[in-house]
C-alpha positions in Angstrom: 12.1 -24.9 -106.1 9.2 -24.6 -104.4 7.6 -27.9 -105.9 10.3 -29.5 -104.2 10.2 -28.0 -100.9 6.0 -29.0 -100.9 6.8 -32.5 -101.5 9.6 -32.8 -99.2 7.1 -31.4 -96.5 4.5 -33.5 -97.4 6.8 -37.0 -97.6 8.4 -36.2 -94.0 5.9 -36.0 -91.8 4.8 -39.3 -93.0 8.0 -41.2 -92.9 8.7 -39.6 -89.0 5.3 -40.9 -88.5 6.5 -44.3 -89.1 9.0 -44.1 -86.2 7.0 -43.4 -83.1 7.0 -46.1 -80.7 4.5 -46.5 -77.7 6.2 -46.8 -73.4 3.4 -48.0 -71.5 3.5 -51.6 -70.5 -0.2 -52.1 -71.5 -2.0 -54.3 -73.8 -1.3 -53.7 -77.6 -4.1 -51.0 -78.6 -6.5 -52.2 -81.8 -5.1 -51.5 -85.3 -6.8 -48.5 -86.1 -6.1 -47.1 -82.0 -2.3 -47.4 -83.5 -2.9 -45.3 -86.0 -4.2 -42.8 -84.5 -1.7 -42.6 -82.1 1.6 -42.5 -85.5 -0.1 -39.8 -86.5 0.2 -37.7 -83.7 3.6 -35.9 -83.0 4.5 -37.0 -79.1 7.8 -39.0 -80.9 9.7 -35.9 -81.4 10.2 -34.8 -78.0 10.8 -38.7 -76.9 14.5 -40.2 -76.5 15.4 -43.0 -79.3 16.2 -45.8 -77.2 12.8 -47.4 -77.0 11.8 -50.7 -75.5 8.9 -52.0 -77.4 7.9 -54.0 -74.3 6.3 -51.1 -73.3 3.0 -49.6 -75.2 1.4 -46.7 -74.8 -2.1 -46.9 -74.6 -3.6 -42.9 -75.5 -7.5 -44.0 -74.6 -6.9 -45.7 -70.9 -4.6 -42.2 -70.3 -7.3 -39.9 -71.7 -9.6 -42.0 -69.5 -7.4 -41.7 -66.6 -7.1 -38.0 -67.3 -10.7 -37.6 -67.4 -11.3 -39.4 -63.9 -8.7 -37.0 -62.3 -9.9 -33.5 -63.6 -13.4 -34.2 -62.6 -11.6 -33.9 -58.8 -10.3 -30.6 -59.4 -11.1 -28.2 -56.2 -11.9 -31.2 -54.2 -10.7 -30.5 -50.5 -7.9 -32.1 -48.8 -8.2 -33.8 -45.8 -5.4 -36.2 -44.4 -5.9 -39.6 -44.7 -9.3 -39.0 -46.9 -9.0 -41.7 -49.8 -12.0 -39.6 -51.7 -14.1 -38.7 -53.3 -15.5 -35.5 -51.2 -11.9 -34.9 -50.0 -8.7 -36.5 -50.5 -5.0 -36.9 -49.1 -2.1 -36.9 -51.7 -1.8 -40.7 -51.9 -5.9 -41.4 -51.4 -6.4 -39.4 -54.8 -4.1 -41.2 -56.8 -4.9 -44.5 -55.8 -8.6 -43.4 -55.7 -8.1 -42.0 -59.7 -6.3 -45.4 -60.8 -8.3 -47.3 -58.6 -11.3 -46.1 -61.2 -9.0 -47.7 -63.8 -9.4 -51.1 -61.8 -5.7 -50.2 -61.0 -4.2 -50.9 -57.1 -1.1 -49.0 -56.9 -0.8 -48.8 -53.4 -2.5 -46.8 -50.3 0.3 -44.5 -49.3 2.8 -42.3 -51.1 5.9 -44.6 -50.2 4.2 -47.6 -50.8 3.6 -46.1 -54.2 7.0 -44.8 -54.8 8.4 -48.5 -53.4 5.4 -50.9 -55.6 5.9 -49.3 -59.3 8.3 -49.1 -61.9 11.3 -46.6 -61.4 11.9 -44.2 -64.3 14.1 -41.2 -65.0 12.7 -37.6 -65.8 13.3 -38.0 -69.3 11.2 -40.6 -69.6 7.7 -39.2 -68.0 4.6 -39.4 -69.6 1.2 -38.4 -68.7 -0.3 -40.6 -66.3 3.1 -41.6 -64.6 3.4 -40.9 -60.4 5.8 -38.1 -59.4 7.0 -37.8 -55.8 8.0 -35.2 -53.7 9.4 -34.8 -50.1 7.0 -33.0 -47.7 7.7 -31.0 -44.4 7.6 -33.9 -42.5 8.9 -36.4 -44.2 12.6 -35.6 -44.3 14.6 -36.3 -47.7 12.0 -39.1 -47.8 8.8 -39.8 -50.1 6.1 -37.4 -48.9 3.9 -36.7 -51.6 2.4 -37.6 -54.9 1.0 -36.4 -57.9 0.1 -37.8 -61.7 1.8 -36.4 -64.8 -0.7 -34.2 -66.4 1.7 -32.9 -69.2 5.5 -33.6 -69.9 7.4 -30.1 -72.0 10.0 -30.6 -74.2 12.6 -29.3 -71.9 11.7 -31.7 -69.3 9.8 -30.2 -67.1 6.1 -31.2 -66.3 2.6 -30.5 -65.1 0.8 -32.5 -62.9 -2.6 -32.9 -60.8 -2.4 -33.8 -57.0 -4.1 -33.1 -53.4 -2.4 -30.3 -52.7 -2.8 -29.5 -48.6 -3.8 -25.9 -48.9 -5.9 -25.9 -51.8 -7.3 -29.3 -52.3 -7.1 -31.3 -56.0 -4.9 -28.8 -58.5 -2.8 -29.2 -61.2 0.9 -27.4 -60.4 4.1 -27.1 -62.3 7.8 -28.9 -61.6 9.0 -25.7 -62.5 7.2 -24.3 -58.7 10.0 -23.3 -56.3 8.3 -25.7 -53.6 8.6 -28.8 -56.0 11.5 -28.1 -57.9 13.4 -28.6 -54.5 11.2 -31.5 -53.6 11.4 -33.7 -56.4 12.1 -37.1 -55.5 11.5 -39.5 -58.7 9.0 -41.0 -60.7 7.4 -43.9 -61.3 5.3 -45.9 -63.9 2.4 -47.6 -63.0 2.7 -51.5 -63.2 
């Protein structure tokens, strides 16, 4: 019985890894990189209805996150586009700009320009939008998804008006009440 269970546990992760499909609309990664991506188990938390036109480029996402985290603690200043100080949309446009990707200047522009996605489709690097005290029910704040949990909650990095660039949780009372939507960068 133990031998059967051991064999089963060896075969199952290999078979499950073959089902991995990417999501981000980027050029197909090199074969070696694709093999490395298949070996991770993110597919366990993803939906099963994949669109093959999206390819998740792990290296580009890691570079994006590395750039974003370089600015943890940078102060907030309204209208600032970095690198010494940022407002929320200045931070997101600066980080994506370092990757040679133009996403729009304001949070409303970023919301309008990029691909709408549901909360269940979130991935690291996606943009998440919230209302702010001055925006009424419209978009007034933006951040970049850092991590998505299996239960649908997520963490995001953003330029907070009170604490500067930091990581927050979607479950924080302030943000959970103000969530507007998400966008995938084109």
